[in-house]
C-alpha positions in Angstrom: 0.6 16.1 17.7 -2.0 14.1 19.0 -2.7 16.3 22.0 -4.7 18.8 19.2 -7.4 16.1 19.0 -10.2 15.2 21.8 -10.6 11.3 21.7 -14.3 11.9 22.9 -14.9 13.9 19.5 -14.1 10.8 17.3 -17.3 9.0 18.9 -17.3 5.3 18.7 -14.5 4.1 16.2 -14.4 0.7 14.3 -10.9 -0.7 13.4 -11.4 -2.7 10.6 -9.0 -5.6 10.4 -8.9 -9.1 9.0 -11.2 -9.4 6.1 -11.3 -11.8 3.6 -8.1 -11.2 1.2 -4.6 -13.2 1.2 -3.3 -10.5 3.7 -5.9 -11.4 6.2 -2.9 -12.7 8.8 -0.9 -9.4 8.0 -4.2 -7.3 8.6 -5.1 -8.7 11.9 -1.4 -7.8 13.1 -1.9 -4.2 11.7 -5.4 -3.9 13.0 -4.3 -5.1 16.6 -1.8 -2.6 17.0 -3.7 0.2 15.7 -6.8 -0.7 18.1 -4.1 -0.8 21.1 -3.0 2.7 20.0 -6.0 4.4 19.7 -7.2 2.8 22.9 -4.4 3.8 24.8 -5.3 7.6 24.0 -8.7 7.4 25.0 -10.3 6.9 21.8 -13.7 4.6 21.9 -12.0 2.1 19.6 -13.6 -1.7 18.7 -12.1 -4.4 16.5 -14.2 -5.3 13.5 -13.7 -8.2 11.2 -15.7 -7.9 7.9 -15.2 -11.5 7.1 -16.8 -12.3 10.2 -19.8 -9.4 10.6 -22.0 -7.6 8.1 -21.0 -3.9 7.6 -24.5 -3.0 7.8 -23.8 -3.6 11.6 -21.4 -0.3 11.8 -24.4 1.9 11.0 -26.8 -0.4 13.4 -24.1 -0.2 16.5 -23.5 3.4 16.2 -19.7 3.6 14.7 -19.2 7.3 13.8 -16.1 6.5 11.9 -13.6 3.6 10.7 -9.7 3.0 10.8 -9.1 0.7 7.8 -6.2 -1.9 8.6 -7.5 -4.0 6.0 -4.9 -4.9 3.3 -5.4 -6.3 -0.2 -8.8 -7.1 -2.0 -12.0 -6.3 -0.3 -10.6 -3.9 2.0 -8.0 -1.8 0.0 -9.6 -1.5 -3.4 -12.4 0.5 -3.2 -15.2 -1.9 -2.3 -15.2 -1.1 1.6 -14.6 2.5 0.7 -17.8 2.5 -1.4 -20.1 0.6 1.3 -18.9 3.0 3.8 -19.7 6.0 1.4 -23.1 4.4 1.1 -23.4 4.2 5.2 -22.3 7.5 5.3 -19.4 6.6 7.9 -15.9 8.5 7.6 -12.9 6.5 6.8 -9.2 6.7 6.9 -7.1 6.5 3.8 -8.0 6.9 0.1 -11.5 7.1 -1.7 -13.1 4.8 -4.0 -11.2 5.7 -7.2 -7.7 6.3 -5.8 -8.2 2.6 -3.8 -9.5 1.2 -6.8 -6.9 2.1 -9.3 -4.0 2.1 -6.9 -4.6 -1.8 -6.0 -4.0 -2.7 -9.6 -0.5 -2.5 -10.2 -1.3 -2.3 -14.1 -3.7 0.5 -13.9 -1.2 2.4 -11.2 1.6 2.3 -14.1 -0.6 3.6 -16.9 -1.5 6.7 -15.0 1.8 7.3 -13.7 3.1 6.7 -17.1 0.6 9.3 -18.4 2.0 11.7 -16.0 5.7 11.3 -17.1 6.3 9.4 -13.6 8.9 6.9 -14.3 8.0 3.2 -13.6 9.9 -0.3 -15.0 8.5 -1.5 -18.6 6.1 -4.1 -18.2 4.0 -6.8 -19.9 0.2 -7.7 -19.1 -0.7 -11.4 -19.4 -4.3 -12.4 -18.9 -5.0 -15.6 -17.3 -5.3 -18.6 -20.1 -5.5 -16.0 -22.8 -2.0 -16.4 -23.8 0.4 -18.6 -25.9 3.7 -20.3 -24.6 5.3 -18.3 -27.5 4.0 -15.2 -26.0 5.5 -16.1 -22.7 8.7 -16.8 -24.1 8.9 -13.5 -25.9 8.4 -11.5 -22.8 12.0 -11.8 -21.6 13.3 -11.1 -25.0 11.3 -7.7 -24.6 12.0 -7.2 -20.9 15.4 -8.8 -20.2 16.6 -11.3 -17.7 16.2 -11.4 -14.8 12.5 -9.9 -14.5 9.5 -10.1 -12.0 6.3 -11.8 -12.3 3.7 -11.0 -9.8 -0.2 -10.9 -9.2 -1.7 -7.3 -10.5 -3.7 -7.1 -7.4 -2.0 -8.5 -4.5 0.2 -7.0 -2.0 2.5 -8.5 1.0 4.8 -9.7 -2.1 2.5 -12.4 -2.3 2.8 -14.6 -5.4 6.2 -12.7 -6.7 8.7 -14.3 -8.5 12.1 -13.2 -9.8 12.6 -15.1 -13.1 16.2 -15.8 -13.6 15.9 -18.0 -17.1 13.2 -18.8 -19.7 12.7 -22.0 -18.3 11.2 -20.6 -15.1 8.6 -18.0 -16.6 5.7 -20.7 -17.0 6.0 -21.8 -13.4 6.0 -18.0 -12.3 3.3 -17.0 -14.3 1.0 -19.9 -13.5 1.8 -19.2 -9.7 0.3 -15.4 -10.3 -2.5 -16.6 -12.2 -3.5 -18.8 -9.4 -3.8 -15.4 -7.4 -5.4 -13.0 -10.0 -6.7 -13.2 -13.4 -4.2 -10.4 -14.5 -0.4 -11.2 -14.3 2.3 -8.2 -14.5 5.6 -9.0 -15.9 7.9 -6.5 -14.9 11.7 -5.2 -15.8 13.7 -5.9 -12.9 15.8 -3.0 -11.8 18.8 -3.7 -10.3 20.1 -1.0 -7.5 18.7 0.3 -4.1 15.5 -0.7 -2.9 13.7 2.1 -0.8 10.1 2.8 0.2 8.9 6.4 1.2 5.3 7.1 3.0 3.3 10.0 2.5 0.7 11.5 4.9 -1.8 14.3 4.3 -4.1 15.2 0.9 -3.6 17.5 -2.1 -1.4 20.5 -1.4 -1.2 19.5 2.3 0.5 16.2 1.2 4.1 15.6 2.3 6.4 12.5 2.1 8.2 11.2 5.3 11.9 10.3 5.4 12.9 7.4 2.9 13.6 4.0 4.2 16.2 1.8 2.5 15.6 -1.8 2.3 18.3 -4.4 2.7 17.0 -7.7 2.6 18.9 -11.1 2.7 20.2 -12.1 -0.6 18.1 -8.9 -1.9 14.9 -11.1 -1.5 12.2 -8.8 0.1 9.5 -11.5 -0.1 6.7 -12.3 2.4 8.7 -14.1 5.1 11.3 -11.5 5.0 8.7 -8.8 5.5 6.7 -9.9 8.4 8.4 -12.8 10.2 12.2 -12.5 10.3 14.6 -9.9 11.9 17.4 -10.3 9.0 16.3 -7.6 6.6 17.8 -4.3 7.5 15.7 -1.1 7.4 18.1 2.1 7.1 16.2 5.4 8.2 18.0 7.8 7.8 18.5 6.0 4.3 22.4 6.8 3.7 21.2 7.9 0.0 23.5 10.1 -1.8 23.1 14.0 -1.0 19.9 15.0 -3.0 18.6 11.5 -4.0 16.1 11.4 -1.0 14.7 14.8 -1.6 14.2 14.0 -5.0 12.5 10.4 -4.2 10.3 12.6 -1.8 9.2 15.0 -4.5 8.5 12.3 -6.8 6.4 10.2 -4.6 4.4 13.1 -3.5 3.8 13.8 -7.2 2.7 10.4 -7.8 0.7 9.9 -4.9 -1.3 13.1 -5.9 -1.9 12.2 -9.5 -3.6 9.0 -8.3 -6.0 11.3 -6.0 -4.7 9.4 -2.8 -5.4 11.1 0.5 -4.7 10.6 4.1 -2.0 8.1 3.9 0.0 6.0 1.4 3.5 4.4 1.1 5.6 3.8 -2.5 8.1 1.4 -3.3 10.9 2.8 -5.6 13.8 0.7 -7.2 17.0 3.1 -7.8 18.9 2.1 -10.8 22.5 1.1 -9.5 24.0 2.5 -12.9 22.2 5.5 -13.7 20.7 6.4 -10.4 17.4 7.1 -11.9 14.3 6.3 -9.2 11.6 3.8 -10.7 8.1 3.7 -9.0 6.9 0.1 -8.4 3.6 0.3 -6.6 1.5 2.2 -4.0 0.1 1.2 -1.0 -2.9 3.0 0.5 -3.9 1.0 3.2 -0.2 0.1 4.4 0.9 -2.5 7.3 0.8 -1.1 10.7 2.7 -4.3 12.4 5.8 -4.4 14.3 7.7 -4.9 11.3 5.9 -2.3 9.3 7.6 0.6 7.4 5.1 3.6 7.9 5.5 3.8 11.6 9.4 3.2 11.2 9.5 6.4 8.7 7.2 8.3 11.3 9.0 7.7 14.4 12.4 9.0 12.1 10.4 12.3 11.7 9.5 12.5 15.6 5.8 11.2 15.0 5.0 8.3 17.4 3.0 5.3 16.6 0.1 6.4 18.8 0.4 9.8 17.5 0.2 8.3 13.8 -3.2 6.6 14.5 -4.7 9.4 16.0 -3.5 11.7 13.3 -4.9 9.2 10.6 -8.2 8.9 12.3 -8.6 12.6 12.8 -8.2 12.6 8.7 -11.0 10.3 8.4 -13.8 11.6 5.6 -15.8 10.4 2.8 -15.5 11.0 -0.9 -19.2 12.5 -0.6 -19.6 14.1 2.6 -23.1 13.7 3.9 -25.8 16.3 3.8 -24.5 17.7 0.7 -26.1 17.7 -2.6 -23.2 16.2 -4.4 -22.9 16.3 -8.2 
């Protein structure tokens, strides 16, 4: 696949990694992998940490495009994308609007629900603006257990599974410490899967679905990145037709948000009805040794190095320079 791309044509490339979010550690692991992969294919790639260097340096130092390996806020939320638009430096992944919507799990749900895409029922709490009575009514509305999470964090940071009323306050307080908006979500019991998407618009296509089997069903930050106990099944082993239906659904969900380049959508399949419910989308997915997009790509015959080069080749801008815009 990478043979179609001339690494010299990319010019000087910055791999944006680290950053200021709670996912800095994971981003550094992702970025290091991407950097090594691009360099191994002859790309003039360099590490660039926006937490330590001013983005204006990208222009001053002659960088021609950016591979965004930042995760979470200030990297996956449209802010860096907006800065790169102003600098006129093409970048990987979704543009400003899609990134800003996708980082916010509540806004993502609102768009998906408007388009008829299934996602678990939810309630939104704003930090400091809810009463205890309101808090205790949520399990009545959503059922128990339920999930509590910050609206704009990734990597399962701040996520809690609430088993009873007595656990609500602590779970909401923990999520509110990370985000002003706290998402309380219906728990869907069943298979946990994820599906990456590559491409843009009509050219977007789903990669193989991965089924995740975590210890005690707890796919948390530790089990995502730092243990080998979590099992990732690809082929996913779902009943015939289910994988294709999920792939079709996630591509639709990706397109309606206006995503481009790549992304990954997490899905729960209700054990009783076998209905899939979309949880969230990642527009700058992990690229670590434990990460799921490279794993799925490998199952489709795409090496880690080829994946990185392809994503870099697709780098673009919302408003290409030289055009008149609107």
